[in-house]
N, C-alpha and C positions, 0 to 999 in steps of 0.2 A: 655472573650467575644467570641461569635461564630466567629466574624470577624477575631480574632487573631489566631484561631486554624489552624493547618496545613491542607492543602488540602489532600484529600484521593484519591489515584488512585486505581481503581479496574482493575487488570491487570492479564495477564497470560504470563509467561516468554517467551513462544515461539510465541506468537501472534505478527505478524509484525505490526499490527495496534497499539497495546500497545507500541511497541518499538518506533514508531513515537512520541508518546506523551512523553515517558520517555526522549527521546532526547531533545524535546522542553523544558521540565522542567529542564533538566540539563544545557542547554544553557542559560536559563534565571535565573539560580541559585535559583530556587524555591524549598525550602525544603518541602517534602511531605511524607506521610505515604502510604505504599502499603498494599492493601488487595488482596491477591492472590486468583484468581478464577481458579480452576482446571477444564478446559473445558472437560477433559476426564471423570470427575465425575459429573460436573454441566453443562451438555450440553445445558440446557435451558437458560444459562446466556449469556450475550453479553459483550465483552470487546473491547476497554477500556471504562471506565466511570470515570469522574473526579468530585468529590464533592469539590466545591470551592465557596467561596463568597456566601454561603447560597443556592446554586443551584447545581444540578447534571447534567452534560453534557455528552452525549454519542456521538459517532462517532469521529474518530480521527481528521479529518480535522476541524470539528466544534470546537473541544477542542483547537486545535492549533490556530485557528483564534481568539477564545475568549482570549487566553493568549496573543496573539499579540495585541489585542485591549486594554487590561487592563494592560499589563506589556510589553510595546513595546521595551524594551532593553534586548538583542540586537535584531535588526529587523530581522524577518523571511520573511517578505513581503517587497520588495523594495519600495522606495518612487516613483520611476519612474513608471507610469501606464503601459507602454509597458512591462517593465521587470516584473512587478507584474502580468500582464496577462500571461506572459510566465511561471512564477512560478506556477500559478494556472493550466495552461494547462498541465504541466508535472505532477503535483501532482494528478490531476484528472485522467490523463491517467493511472497512476500506481494504484491509490486507487480505481478507478471505472472500469478500462478497462483491468487490468492485474491480480491483486491480487484476486478479486472475482472469476475470470474465471479459476483459477488453481484448483478449487474444483468443480467437477461435481455434479449435484443435483440428488441424488438417481438413477443415470444412466438414468434419463428421459430427453433425449436431442434429438433435431432434427437439421439437417443442416439448416442454415438460408435460403438457396435456396428452400428447401422443405417446409419450413414454409412460404415462400413468404415474408420474412421480408426484403430482399434486404440489401442495405448498409445504413449506417447512413446518413440521409439527410443533416446534417450540416458539415460532414467531408470535402466534396469538397470545400465548401465555406471557411472553415478554411484554407485549404492549398493554394488555388488560390488567395484569397484576401490578404494574407500576403506575397505572393511571396517568400516563403522559398526557399533556394538553393536546386536544384534538387527536386523541389516539385512534379514533375511528378512521380519520383521514390517513394517519400514519400507517395503520394496519392495512388500509386499502392500498397504499403505495407499496408496502412490503409484499402484500399478497399478490398484487398484479405483476410485481417484478419478475418472479420465476415464470409467470405465464407469458410474459413478453420475451424474456430471455430464453436462451437455449442452454442446455447442459453440455459442457465439454466432456466428451467421452475419452477414456484412457486410450492412448495411442501406443503403438509398438513399432519398433524398428524392424529392419529386414531379418534380424536374428530372432525376432519374437519377444525380445525383452522390452520392458517399458522404457520409453525415451525420457530423458531428463527434461525439465521445464525449459531450460535455456535453448536446447536443441529444438524442442517442439515449437516454442513460440516463434523462433526465427524461421522455421520451415513453413509456418503459416503464411508469412509474408510472401513467400514464393508461390505457394499453392493457391491461396485465396485471391491474391492480387491486391494491389494497393487500393483500388476504389472500393472493393467489397470489404477489405480490412478496415478502412476508414469508417464505413457505415456501421460495421459491427461494433467497433470501439465506441463510436458515438452513442449507439443505442445502449451499450453496457454501462457507460459512464453516466449518461443522463438518467437511466433507470435507477442506478445506485444513488446518484446525487439527489433525486427526488425524495428518497427515504432519508438520506443523511441530512438534508436541509431541515426537515421537520424534527429530527432528533436534536440537532444542534440548537434549534430555536428553544428547546427546553433545557439544555445543559450548558450553553455557552455563556461566558462572560466576555472578557477581552479575547479569550482563546476558546478552544473547543469545550473544555470543562472548567468553568470558573475563570479566574484571572491569572492563573499560573500556567506556564507551558508544561505540557504533559506528553506522554507517549502518543496520545491521540493526535496532537499537533504535528508530531514527527511523521505521522502517516498522511495527514491532510495535505500539507504543502506539496509533497511529491506527487500526490494524486491530482491536485489541481494543475500541476505542470503537465501531467499526462493529458488532462482535459484540454489544455492549451495546445499541446502538440497535435491532438486529434481534432482541433478546431471545434470544440464543444462550446456552444453559447452559454456563458455563465450568468447571463442576465436574470434567469429565474431563480438564482441561488445567492441572494444578497448576504445571507449569514456566512456561507462558505467563502464568498469573495471578501467580505470584511475581515474575517479571521485570517485568511491567507495574506492579505495586505499587511496586517500587523506582524505576522510571522516573518515575512520576507524582509522586514525592516530590522530584524534581529541579526547580530553579527554571526551567530552560529549557523543560521540558515543561509547567510550570504556566502561564507567561506566554504560551505559544504555543497554549494549549488553545482549542478552538472557542468555548467559552463566554466568552472574554475578548478577542474580536476587535472591531475597529471596526464591522464589519457584523453582529455578533451581535444578533439581535432582543432587545428588552428582556426578554421573558418567558423567554429562554433564558440570560440572563447569570447569572454566579455570582461 
């Protein structure tokens, strides 16, 4: 029966978004098949996507939340609503506010001040209403972040249609150039990590939120791997580094690592 067939994960070994889902599947002991999507050749594809229970789900956080709702052991979202909100806050910061910004869009970017976009209207409410420790410094980091960073503009292909993220990000490497792309990624990640480090100082125990692995940790480890790949100095981020070290010692993070996937090139295997 279709219900008894293995889930199928469409994945790319180096995709940090795919890695998040692989960790979740490993933690929940879900046996699955992998269909490798080579984004260097199939740039129009998007990963991850999980075919499960008769449906196909895209977007890593949506996949993880579906797994959490249908296969809740072990929990990746805490029972406590405050901790659950913190997990989602950290996850969204990484998945929406750091990882996408490490890839410029065809070099078409403008400073937010020039665009008149200003700062995010909800960020001051987030910081002040929750009275986070040193929240003035935290808000300063978050406020300066969009001033330093640039906003990636929508891009369109030759036919006028919006390009998919996989195609867009890979085309950046060709158009921006390796040196500029490295500088861009370093700026995006360090700006995001400045804010993330301060948040984690108020939420972390052994892991991102308390002492249990959560969805936030599934986002953190892959993003630290991105930082390593782009040669970001992690010395200013002791909390991020400490949590990441603890996570990489866990079996689920080990087996799901990009260097141990079916489509990992031989020279990158470990």
